[in-house]
N, C-alpha and C positions, 0 to 999 in steps of 0.2 A: 891287758893281764901278763902278757909276757914280761913287763918293767917289774912286775911285783916277786919280788926274788922267794919270797917265803913258798909263796902256789909254785913257780917254775915250769907252768904249764905248756908247754909245747907241738904236745901229743904223741912224744915218744913211747912206745910199746903197745899201742893202737893201730888196731887195722885198720882200716876205710875199704866198704865194699861199696862200687857205685855200678846202678845195673841201666846200661844205657847207650849212647851210641861208641864205644869205647871210647881208647883216649889217644892222644899223639906222646908215644912213648919218647921218644928223643928228644921232647920238651927237659932244656936245663931243671926246669922249676918242678920239676918229678925226680929229682937225685938226690942225692945225700950231700953234704959240704968233702965228699972226697968225688964224687961223682957219680957213685954207684945208682942204679937205678933203682928207687924207695917200691917201685913196683914188687911184690910177689908173683903175680903172676897174672897173665892176661885171657882168658875165656874167650875167644872169638866161635858163635856162634854159628856163622857163614860162612865160615873157612870149611869145606870137606876134610876131616881128621884123620889122621893115619896113625893114634895113639886114643880113639874109644877105649874106656874102660869102665869100672866101677863108679871112679869119678867123677866122669864128664860124659852121656849120655852119647852124647854127638858133639860135633865141631874140634876145632881146633886148640889145646891148651899148652900153653907158651910160660917157661918158667924164667925166674930173673935171672940165673944163669943165662939163656938166651937172650932175654932181650939185653943183657950187658954186653955178651957178645954183638947183637945186632949196634948196638951204639958204638962200641970201637970200631966194626968195620966202617958205620956213618963217618965218624971222625978222623978218618984215615982215606977216604972220598970213596969209597965201597955202598954197593948198594945194602941198606940193614934190610928190606925186605925179604931177601936172599933167604935170611934166617926165620926173622919174626914176619911175615906177611899182613900182620893185621895191623888198620888204619882207621883212622876216626875223620872220615869223611865230610861229616855233618859238625863238627866242631860242640856238639850239645854237651858231649860226657865228659871231654879234654876241659872244657869249663867249670862244668860243675868241679870238677878235683880240682882245680885251680882256686877254687871260691873256700874250697875245705882243706888244700895242705898245697897250696905252691910254697914252693924254698926263698923265694923272695930273690932271684939273682938279680929280675927289676922292681926294686923297692914298691911300685904302683899296684903290683899284683900279688904281692904278700899275703900268703893265705891264712887262715883261722889253725891249722896245727900242721908248722913248715915238716913236721918231723915224723909223722905218720907213715903208715905205711899202707902202700895201695894191693886190692884185687878186683880187677876189673873187669867183667862180663858185658861182653858185647854185643847186643841183641840180634837175632833172627828175624828178619821183616816178614811179616805177611804180604807176599809178592803178589800173590792170587790174587787176593784181597784191595792193595795198592793198585794193581791194574782194571780191577774190576769199578772198583770206585774212583778211577783217576785221581786218585792222591799226589802231592808233591809231599806230605807230609811222610817222616817213620811213623807206620803202624804196628805193630807187634800182636802177638796171639798170647793169651792169661798162660797157655802150656809153658811156651819158653820162660816165663817169668818165673812159672811156677821150681823150674828146673834151675833157675839165677840160684834160688832164696837158696833153695835145697845143697848146692853144690857151696853155697857160702858157708851154711853150718855147717857143712865136712871143712871149709876154714877155720872155722873156730876150734874145732876137736883138736886139730893136726896142728893150729899154731899154738896153740896154749894162751892166744890173746885176745884182748877185749875187741870186740868188732860191731864196726858201727856200720850199719845198711843203709847207702842213700837210695830211694829208688824215688826221680822225679818223675812221674808218668802220673798218668788216671784213666779212670773210664766213667761213665757213665749209666755202664751197665750194671743192673743192679736194684733194691730197696733204698741203699744209701746208710743203713740202719746199726750197719757194723755185723750181722750175721747172713752175709756168703758164705759161699765155701771157700772162696781167698780169702774173707777176713778168719775163717778158724784153722785154715792153716796156719797164717800169720802168727795168730794166737798161740797154735802150736810149736813153732819155731819162737819165738820171743819167751817163753816157760822157761828156757834157756836161762843161766845167770852168763852174762858178758856178752850179750847182743840186743842191739835195738835197733827195729829199719824206722827211717826216717822220708815223709813225702810233705807234698805239699799240696796246701786245700784246696789247688785246680786256681783254672782260670777261666771260671764257667760262668760266675756272676751274670755279667751283664749280656751272655748270649742268645737271651732268651730261650734257652732249650728247656724250662723246666717249669711246668705247671701243676697248681694244687686244687682240691675242693673238694666238697663235702655235698653227700647227695642228704638229704635230710628225708625222705617218705618217699617210696614207690610210686609217687604221683607227678614227681617232682623228676624234671629231664634236663640233666649238665651237660653242655656244651662246648666243646675244647673247639675252639679254632688253629690251624695249623699253617701257615702262608708256608707255599714250596717254590722256590727261585727256579730259575730257569738252570739247566745242567744241572739239578741236583741227583736225575741218574737213577739211585737207588737211595733208599733211609730206612729205617725202623722206628716204632715209639714202642716202648714200656710203659704201661699202666700200671700200678702195682695198688693193692686194694688191701686197707688193712684188715685184720683181722675181726672177726668171722665173717665179715658180709661179701654179697657174691652181686655184682653189675656186670650185667650184658650189654654189649654195647654194638651200634652203626654208624658204617664208616660211608660218611655222603662226600661226594665228587665235586669239583669244583663246579661240573655243568649240572648238579641235582639230582643225578645218579644214583641211588642206594644200594646198597646190601642188603639190608632191611636191620634190625636187632637177632644178634646171632645166639642162642641159648648157651649161655658156658656150663662147661660139665668137663667132667674127665676125660682128659687124653681129645676133646674136641679141636680139631683145624679146618677152619676154610678160607678154601682159596677163588677168588673172582678175577673175573677179567672184566674189567667198564666199557661200554661199548663205545664211546664218545672218547674217552679219552687214551683209549689200549692201553691203559696202567693194571699191571697184575701185582695184587695183592692176594697176601696171605694172613689168616685172623686165625693165631691160636693161643689158648686157654689153655694154666698151668693152673689147674683146681684140684689139688694147692700143691703150689712152687713146691717142690719136694723139699727145698731145705728151709726157707722161713717158713709154709706153712701158709704163707699169703695168700692173696689170687693175683695170679700175673698173665696180663693178658697183650700180649707180644703183637705187633702190626708191623708187617714186614711190606714196602710197597717198591715195585721195581717198572722202569721206563714211566717212575710218575710224573704229570702233568704239572706243569707251575700252576700255582692257583691257591685261593682259601680250599683246602681241604679241613671237612667238620667232621668231626667225632661223636656222636652224644652216646652219650651211658645214661643207663639205667637199673633202678635197685630192684634184684631181684628175691632177695634174701637182707634181713637185718632192721634195723628199725634207720639207721644210723649210717653210709660209709663213710668213709674217707677217702679219697686217692690221692697219688704223684702220677703223671708223669715225666719221663725224662725223652729226648732225643739224641741220639750219634752227642759226644762232645766236639763242640769246634774243629774246624778242621776236615776232620769225615762229612758234618754238615755243612752246607755253603754258609758263605756269608748273606747273610738276609733271610735265611728257611727258620723259621720262628714259631714258638707260640704268639697267640694274640690275644688278650695279657699274657703274660708270666711271674713267676715267683723266684727273685733271687734267694731265697731262706731254701733251702736243701740243694744248694750248689755242689760243694764239697763232692771230689771227684776220689771213686774207690782206688786206694783202700784207703784214704783217709780217713774213713768213718769207721774204724779199727779201733776199739778202745786200745788196741795193744801194738799201737803206732803212735809217732809221736808228728803230728801233725800240725804244720806250720802254715798260717795265713802269711799274706804280704800287704804292708803297706808302704806309703810315701816316707822313706826316712829326713828327707830335704823339707819337708811343710807337716809332719808329722799329720798326713790326712790319709783317710781310708783310699783303696785302689778300686775302682768301680768292679774291677774283671775278676779281684779276689774270692775265690769259692768261702759260702757262707753256711756257717749247719743251719740245720733246723732251729725256729721259734722257742721250740718247747728245750728248756734246761735239761731236761731228764736225757737227750740226744746231742747236746752242746758237741761236737766233735774235736774241736780245734785248740788247742793246746797251747800255743802262743802264738804271736804274729814276728815279723824281723821282716827288714829292709828289701824292699823286691824293685827299684825303681835307679837303672844305670850304674850298675856297676860293673868296675872293669875287671878281666879274668885273662884264665892262658887262652890263646887261639891255636888255631893251627899251625904249621910253618913258622914258627919264633914270631909269632904275630902274638896280640892283642883285643881281644873282644869283648866288648858293653855290651851286658844282658838285661831282662828284666824279668820280671815273674814269679811266681808262688814258685817256681821250682829253684831261681834264686833265693827267693825263702828257707828252702827247703835245708840249701847246703849250708847255707847257715845255721839252723839247727843240727844239723849234723857235724858243723864243727865243735860248737856247745856239747854235744854227747861225745866227740872227741875227749874234751877237758876234763868231761865231768867223767869215764869210764878212767885216764890214767890218775886222777884224783884219788879215784875211790879204792880201784882193782889194784893201777901197777904202784901205787903208791901206796898202800896199804892202808885206806881212809877208811873205808867201805867196800871191803872186799867180794860182798854177797848184792851187788848193784845188777836188778833185773829193770825190764822194760817200764814196769810202773814206779818203781822208784826213780828213775831217768825224770819219767814226766811228771812226777812231783816236786822234785827238786829244779823242773825247768819251770813247773809252774809259779813258783816260791820269788824264783828271780827276772822279776818282770816290774815294769817301769808302767803306771797307770793314768792313763789321759783325763785330765779334769776331774768331770763330776761323771764320767761312762760308769755303766754300772757293769761289774764283772762276776762270773766268766760271761760271753755275750757272742751272738755267734758270730760277730765279723771278725773279732781280736783275739777269742781264747780268753784268758785267763789276761794277756796284758803282753807289751812290747820286750824284745829278749833285754834281757842285762846280764851280761858277761859276767862282770864283778860282781855284781849283786847275787847272784846264782850261789857264790861261795860266799859273800857274806851271810847272808840267810842263815849261813850251817854252823852261825858261829853262836 
């Protein structure tokens, strides 16, 4: 793309907002050719702020002037963190920024759009939840992500430059059909010209965290088997039932103790302690769930005993009920805790289910094969949420402390998709070729600019509309 002189696309004039673990702002890869930072600001939600305002509701905000001053102090042998104390201790956010826009000081890690600017949001972790669940991975609460996107929308209006928001995170909480409250918030933001949100399809397809089925009549009872491993401690299951059916459930412990069928109704919540397992459970019916109108059954288990738990489902109202159940995503759910059997379809994580987000699946770019972990859409074509696929295996990018790192996964694919959106915004809005570019037009351009493998049928639940081809995106506009 950069060798093609008529296009001359390098990200100049476009801002990339990254909602993640922060950034190593000292890296030369995030500076311009004059050595100045390309980071407009860093909102670190984890640092108690002394500049809270209408711009940010909590945390601390550091400007480009402060970042450049910290870099000067660093290069003079001083401590830059006295000025800008924000650090990416995980490295994920830094790696994402490198894929999108590393300058290329190290030619092995040259990014897609080396002249883009950055706005970074370092999310505050849910410390209490992380402690209770004894987790090693970062875990974030939805309100902090809401606030991050709202802040980036303000950046769009202030900078008056097109904005690509990279959100390389995902959740299993929701019905995965694009009509939850988070998806609606994203839709309201994406209705503005010059902003698009990009995410991955998630890494849940081979984690056995989803199961689906149908209850064909009121005499038929469906059984979901849930294998729980040692040290799971706590866990949650969500069961979603399509409109307008109603089902009741019965939870059975590994020793055979039962709750009995609990009749679902408005605001019903049933707690129980199993005698032999000493496991505490809470079964909550949302009938209907206030936002989707579907039936939601939430099952929470504390001090959970390992073994095979069973969830029996019985149809109470309707002729045939279709249901989907999800566990917490991997990393929160312990390895080996899974449904028996499971369903890989319907494993795109939220917000990848939104019709207003660019959702990118991952494939193995080295052999042109699917990746077993890359999230998969539902089988039904009308709710296929994946737009396209990008390489997701062993790609070198910027690491912490002037190092490099090799990353894989759908977050890598999402970063590549975000890079494509940067170039589209530069071509369309900055260069004036398509000045009123919205998320839906971006999605159309991306879907057209793909390669299709063999005799595969497209769109399909694994690959979306095909494999990203940067040059073809622009070639198809002619």
